[in-house]
C-alpha positions in Angstrom: -35.6 -22.8 62.2 -36.7 -19.3 61.2 -33.9 -17.4 59.1 -31.6 -19.9 57.1 -28.7 -18.9 55.1 -27.9 -19.0 51.4 -27.3 -22.8 50.3 -23.7 -23.5 50.4 -23.8 -26.1 47.4 -22.5 -28.5 49.7 -24.3 -31.6 51.0 -23.4 -34.1 54.1 -25.0 -37.4 54.6 -25.2 -38.0 58.4 -25.6 -41.5 60.1 -27.7 -42.0 63.1 -28.8 -38.1 63.3 -32.0 -38.3 64.7 -31.2 -37.2 68.1 -28.3 -36.5 70.3 -24.7 -36.1 68.6 -26.0 -36.6 64.9 -28.7 -34.1 65.2 -26.0 -31.8 66.6 -24.0 -32.2 63.8 -26.7 -32.1 61.2 -27.9 -28.4 63.1 -24.5 -27.1 62.2 -24.1 -28.3 59.0 -27.7 -26.8 58.2 -27.3 -23.4 59.5 -24.0 -22.6 57.4 -26.0 -23.5 54.5 -25.6 -27.2 53.7 -28.0 -29.8 52.6 -28.1 -32.8 54.7 -29.5 -36.2 54.6 -29.9 -37.8 58.1 -30.4 -41.3 58.7 -31.7 -43.4 61.9 -33.1 -46.2 62.9 -36.8 -45.1 63.9 -38.9 -43.5 61.1 -41.2 -41.7 63.2 -38.3 -40.1 65.2 -36.5 -39.3 61.4 -39.7 -37.6 60.4 -39.4 -35.1 63.6 -36.1 -34.5 62.8 -36.3 -33.5 59.3 -39.1 -31.3 60.0 -37.5 -29.5 62.9 -34.1 -29.0 60.9 -36.0 -27.9 57.8 -37.7 -30.0 55.1 -36.7 -28.1 52.1 -33.2 -28.7 53.4 -33.4 -31.9 54.8 -34.1 -35.7 53.7 -34.3 -38.7 55.9 -33.5 -42.4 55.1 -34.8 -45.1 57.9 -32.7 -48.0 58.2 -30.0 -50.0 60.5 -26.4 -48.6 59.9 -24.9 -51.9 59.7 -27.2 -52.9 56.6 -25.5 -52.7 53.6 -28.6 -52.4 51.5 -29.5 -49.4 53.7 -26.1 -48.1 53.6 -26.1 -48.0 49.4 -30.0 -47.0 49.2 -28.9 -43.3 52.0 -26.4 -42.6 49.3 -28.5 -43.5 46.4 -31.2 -41.4 47.8 -29.1 -38.3 48.6 -27.5 -38.3 44.9 -31.0 -38.5 44.2 -32.2 -35.7 45.9 -29.1 -33.1 46.1 -27.0 -34.4 43.1 -23.6 -35.2 45.0 -22.3 -36.2 48.9 -19.4 -34.0 49.8 -19.1 -34.7 53.3 -20.1 -38.2 55.4 -20.1 -38.0 59.2 -20.3 -41.5 60.7 -21.9 -40.8 64.0 -24.4 -44.4 64.1 -23.3 -46.2 67.2 -24.5 -48.5 70.1 -23.3 -49.6 73.3 -25.9 -52.0 74.9 -24.0 -53.8 77.3 -22.2 -52.5 80.6 -20.0 -54.9 82.7 -16.4 -56.6 82.8 -14.7 -57.5 79.4 -14.2 -61.3 80.6 -18.0 -61.9 80.8 -18.5 -60.2 77.4 -21.2 -62.2 75.2 -19.0 -62.5 71.9 -22.3 -62.0 70.2 -22.9 -58.7 71.5 -19.1 -57.7 70.6 -20.0 -58.7 67.0 -23.2 -56.5 67.4 -21.0 -53.5 68.7 -18.6 -53.5 65.7 -20.9 -54.1 63.5 -22.5 -51.3 64.2 -19.7 -48.8 65.2 -17.1 -49.6 62.9 -18.1 -51.7 60.2 -20.8 -49.7 59.2 -18.8 -46.6 59.1 -16.7 -48.6 56.0 -19.5 -49.4 54.7 -21.0 -45.9 54.4 -17.4 -44.7 53.7 -17.2 -47.0 50.7 -20.4 -46.1 49.0 -19.9 -42.4 49.3 -16.2 -42.7 47.6 -17.9 -44.8 44.5 -20.9 -42.6 44.6 -19.1 -39.0 44.4 -16.2 -38.7 46.4 -13.7 -40.6 44.4 -14.0 -38.2 41.4 -14.8 -34.9 43.3 -13.4 -35.0 46.7 -15.0 -34.1 49.9 -14.7 -35.0 53.8 -15.2 -37.8 56.2 -15.9 -37.3 59.7 -16.0 -40.6 62.4 -17.5 -40.0 65.8 -15.1 -42.0 67.8 -14.8 -41.3 71.7 -12.1 -40.8 74.3 -13.3 -44.2 75.2 -11.1 -45.4 72.2 -8.0 -43.5 73.5 -7.9 -44.9 77.3 -9.1 -48.0 79.1 -12.9 -47.6 79.6 -14.4 -50.0 82.8 -17.4 -51.6 81.8 -17.5 -50.5 78.6 -15.0 -52.1 77.1 -16.6 -53.4 73.6 -17.6 -49.9 73.1 -14.0 -48.8 73.4 -12.3 -51.1 71.6 -14.8 -50.3 68.7 -14.0 -46.6 69.1 -10.4 -47.4 69.2 -11.1 -49.5 65.8 -12.6 -46.4 64.3 -9.5 -44.5 65.1 -7.6 -46.3 63.2 -9.9 -46.8 60.4 -9.8 -42.9 60.3 -6.1 -43.1 59.6 -6.2 -46.0 57.2 -9.1 -44.2 55.0 -7.4 -40.7 55.6 -4.1 -42.3 53.8 -6.1 -44.3 50.9 -8.4 -41.6 50.1 -5.8 -38.9 49.9 -5.6 -36.5 48.4 -9.2 -36.3 47.3 -10.7 -37.0 50.7 -10.0 -35.7 53.8 -10.8 -38.1 56.9 -10.5 -37.4 60.6 -12.3 -38.3 63.9 -13.9 -36.7 66.7 -13.2 -38.4 70.2 -16.0 -36.5 72.7 -15.8 -37.4 76.5 -19.5 -37.6 78.0 -22.1 -35.6 75.6 -25.7 -35.0 77.3 -27.5 -37.2 75.0 -30.1 -40.2 75.6 -27.2 -42.6 74.8 -25.0 -41.4 77.4 -27.4 -40.8 80.1 -26.6 -43.8 82.1 -23.3 -42.3 82.4 -24.4 -38.6 84.4 -28.3 -39.4 84.9 -28.9 -38.3 88.6 -25.4 -37.3 89.2 -24.8 -34.7 86.7 -22.8 -32.3 89.1 -20.5 -35.0 90.3 -19.7 -36.3 86.6 -18.9 -32.7 85.6 -16.7 -32.3 88.5 -14.3 -34.2 86.7 -13.8 -31.9 83.7 -11.8 -28.8 84.4 -14.3 -26.9 82.1 -17.1 -27.9 84.9 -19.5 -29.0 82.6 -20.6 -32.2 80.8 -20.6 -31.8 76.6 -23.5 -30.8 74.4 -24.3 -31.7 71.1 -23.8 -28.6 69.7 -20.0 -29.0 70.8 -19.4 -31.8 68.8 -21.5 -29.9 65.9 -19.0 -27.1 65.8 -16.1 -29.6 65.7 -17.6 -31.4 62.7 -18.5 -28.2 60.9 -14.4 -27.3 61.4 -13.8 -30.5 60.1 -15.4 -30.0 57.1 -14.9 -27.0 56.3 -12.1 -25.1 54.2 -10.8 -24.2 57.6 -9.4 -27.4 58.1 -8.1 -28.3 54.4 -4.9 -29.4 55.5 -6.1 -31.2 58.6 -6.3 -35.3 57.5 -6.0 -38.5 59.7 -6.3 -36.6 62.9 -8.4 -37.3 66.1 -9.8 -34.2 68.0 -10.5 -34.8 71.2 -13.3 -32.9 72.4 -13.4 -33.4 76.2 -14.0 -30.2 78.3 -10.2 -31.0 79.4 -11.0 -34.4 81.0 -7.5 -35.8 79.9 -5.8 -33.0 81.7 -6.7 -34.8 85.3 -5.2 -38.0 83.8 -2.5 -39.2 86.7 -3.8 -37.0 88.7 -4.9 -38.3 92.3 
């Protein structure tokens, strides 16, 4: 990064942000002047991301999102380094299985829920206690269109994202009026995480979208920047679908 804007005075914690959607969100928030803590499992990838984003404004805390100790350490270190945690973006997620739900290994289902849902609740609890309950702020949960409609062969992931959407409204209700809580439900975004859904057939996959392209991380970064800005001060408990118009085709043969 070359020229950075003046500091906004705000601080964000973004989980699962060494690459992909989380990194795109971090880019957007750093670009407007926020300081940011990013988390991720791979320490080397996290260091690379911090350097690319700007080590003077970004820090990384390595760990597994579902680990309660990691959640506490990430929030604690953010508070120590920056003195506040205005925004939490729950992006960390997993989808380790592809197949019919009738054959789903229940241990895999538990892992999906631990990472995609329970970790988000844990981070929300930590940021609430550390800063937001007294000072306010915003939370953005990265859900998915898979949580809004049947998603063949990624059923566990879809169910977990439906739970994430319900978690959003529960938190929005309980954390009001101090903290606004919203979700973003992307369709397919071009990341390593989603590569199996489009790799080798991107043009075919994009043809299903009225905007004729798949998403990119900056699309979600822009949405997250809006939901953590003053422009969305009267928005809470909502799920913003960012899908290139995909749902416009629902019911069309």
